[in-house]
C-alpha positions as CSV (number, residue, x, y, z in Angstrom):
1,M,-166.3,151.9,-6.4
2,T,-166.1,155.6,-6.6
3,E,-169.2,157.9,-6.3
4,D,-168.3,159.1,-10.1
5,F,-168.8,155.4,-11.4
6,E,-172.2,154.5,-9.3
7,T,-173.5,157.9,-10.7
8,A,-172.5,156.7,-14.2
9,L,-174.1,153.4,-13.9
10,R,-177.4,154.8,-12.4
11,E,-177.8,157.2,-15.8
12,F,-177.5,154.0,-18.0
13,D,-179.1,150.6,-18.0
14,D,-176.1,148.9,-18.1
15,L,-172.3,149.0,-18.5
16,Q,-172.3,148.4,-22.3
17,E,-174.4,151.4,-22.8
18,L,-172.0,153.3,-20.6
19,V,-169.1,152.0,-22.5
20,Q,-171.1,153.1,-25.8
21,Y,-171.6,156.6,-24.8
22,F,-167.8,157.3,-23.6
23,I,-166.8,155.9,-27.1
24,D,-169.3,158.1,-29.0
25,D,-168.8,161.3,-26.9
26,H,-165.4,161.4,-25.5
27,H,-163.2,159.2,-27.9
28,E,-163.1,161.1,-31.4
29,F,-161.1,158.3,-33.2
30,L,-162.8,155.4,-32.0
31,S,-166.3,157.4,-33.0
32,W,-164.9,158.3,-36.6
33,I,-164.5,154.5,-37.2
34,G,-167.4,153.7,-35.8
35,T,-166.8,151.8,-33.0
36,T,-169.7,149.7,-31.1
37,V,-169.9,147.8,-28.6
38,D,-171.7,144.5,-28.7
39,N,-171.1,142.9,-25.3
40,V,-169.7,143.5,-21.9
41,D,-169.5,140.8,-19.2
42,D,-166.8,139.4,-16.8
43,G,-163.3,139.1,-18.3
44,T,-164.9,139.4,-21.8
45,M,-166.1,142.6,-23.9
46,T,-167.0,142.4,-28.0
47,M,-166.4,145.3,-30.3
48,S,-167.1,146.1,-33.8
49,I,-166.5,148.5,-36.5
50,P,-168.4,148.3,-40.1
51,Y,-166.8,148.1,-43.3
52,D,-165.8,151.7,-44.7
53,E,-164.3,152.9,-47.7
54,K,-162.2,155.6,-45.8
55,L,-160.5,152.4,-43.3
56,T,-159.3,150.6,-46.6
57,N,-155.9,150.7,-48.1
58,T,-157.2,151.6,-51.7
59,R,-160.4,152.0,-53.2
60,L,-160.4,148.9,-55.2
61,N,-158.2,146.1,-54.9
62,A,-156.4,144.6,-57.9
63,N,-159.5,142.5,-59.3
64,G,-161.8,146.0,-59.1
65,E,-163.3,144.4,-55.9
66,R,-164.2,146.4,-52.4
67,A,-160.8,146.8,-51.1
68,D,-159.7,145.5,-47.9
69,I,-159.8,147.1,-44.7
70,H,-156.1,148.7,-43.4
71,G,-154.6,146.4,-40.4
72,G,-154.4,149.2,-38.1
73,I,-158.3,149.2,-37.4
74,A,-157.9,145.3,-36.6
75,A,-154.9,146.4,-34.3
76,T,-156.9,149.2,-32.9
77,L,-159.9,146.6,-32.3
78,I,-157.1,144.0,-30.4
79,D,-155.7,146.7,-28.1
80,T,-159.1,148.9,-27.3
81,T,-161.4,145.9,-26.9
82,G,-158.3,143.9,-24.6
83,G,-157.9,146.9,-22.5
84,L,-161.5,147.6,-21.9
85,A,-162.0,144.0,-21.2
86,L,-159.6,144.2,-18.7
87,R,-161.5,146.9,-16.7
88,T,-164.5,144.1,-16.3
89,E,-162.5,142.2,-13.9
90,L,-161.2,145.4,-12.0
91,E,-163.6,146.1,-8.7
92,D,-163.3,149.9,-9.5
93,P,-163.3,150.0,-13.6
94,F,-163.3,153.5,-13.9
95,S,-160.8,154.3,-10.9
96,A,-157.5,153.0,-12.4
97,S,-155.9,154.1,-15.6
98,I,-154.7,151.2,-18.3
99,A,-151.7,151.5,-20.6
100,T,-150.4,149.3,-22.9
101,I,-147.3,147.6,-22.6
102,N,-147.3,145.5,-25.5
103,L,-149.5,144.7,-28.5
104,N,-148.9,141.6,-30.6
105,V,-151.0,141.1,-33.7
106,N,-151.1,138.2,-35.8
107,Y,-152.9,139.0,-39.3
108,L,-154.6,135.7,-40.9
109,R,-155.8,137.1,-44.0
110,P,-157.4,140.1,-45.5
111,A,-160.4,141.9,-43.8
112,T,-163.0,142.4,-46.4
113,G,-166.0,143.7,-44.5
114,D,-167.5,144.3,-41.0
115,L,-164.9,143.4,-38.0
116,S,-165.6,142.3,-34.8
117,A,-163.2,141.8,-32.0
118,T,-164.0,139.4,-28.9
119,A,-161.4,139.9,-26.0
120,D,-161.0,137.4,-22.9
121,V,-159.0,138.7,-19.9
122,I,-156.3,135.9,-19.5
123,R,-154.9,137.5,-16.2
124,A,-155.7,140.8,-14.2
125,G,-153.1,141.1,-11.8
126,G,-152.2,143.9,-9.5
127,S,-150.1,146.1,-11.6
128,V,-150.3,144.1,-15.0
129,G,-153.3,142.4,-17.3
130,V,-153.4,140.3,-20.2
131,S,-156.1,139.9,-22.9
132,E,-156.3,137.5,-25.6
133,V,-158.0,139.0,-28.5
134,T,-159.7,137.4,-32.0
135,V,-160.9,139.5,-34.9
136,E,-163.2,138.3,-37.2
137,S,-164.8,139.9,-40.8
138,T,-167.2,138.8,-42.9
139,T,-166.9,138.0,-46.6
140,P,-168.2,138.9,-49.9
141,D,-170.2,135.7,-49.6
142,G,-171.5,136.7,-46.3
143,T,-169.3,134.2,-44.3
144,T,-167.3,135.5,-41.2
145,R,-164.0,134.5,-40.7
146,E,-160.7,135.0,-38.4
147,V,-158.9,137.8,-40.2
148,A,-156.2,138.5,-36.7
149,T,-155.7,137.5,-33.4
150,G,-153.8,139.5,-30.9
151,Q,-152.6,139.2,-27.3
152,A,-151.9,142.5,-25.4
153,A,-150.4,143.4,-21.9
154,Y,-151.7,146.5,-20.1
155,R,-149.8,148.4,-17.3
156,I,-152.6,149.1,-14.5
157,F,-152.5,151.9,-12.4
158,R,-154.5,151.7,-9.4
159,P,-155.4,154.5,-6.9
160,E,-153.5,154.7,-3.9
């Protein structure tokens, strides 16, 4: 474990708070869309994005109801949550660089409310890792339904 990682962990109560700090203070796009870290554990992570009109395809749908969230937001959650979950499997999560190799998104239905994505690491190899992710959204009647699933492969660049 690097000294920087150990120092950062001492400043925060847990890894979840540390990742949230990174998003809030060092990643403008994720911060702008309202990304929050809900859970971090070995090999898994859950992140969410609240419904916001700025993230929709249009202001209202054809029925005059609240518009659906743009599919790119679900894809962003799949990519980000999957990659960050992969870091939890590394001996030193902050010493390696991770780059997306492939991203596959299957859209199941429109997202009409808050989004939540849960990623599970399938494999964290020496140079490639794979995560599977499920994205859920709240519906107008308050139920939660899957809106997208995805799988992503990442190149892991470990320090020499």
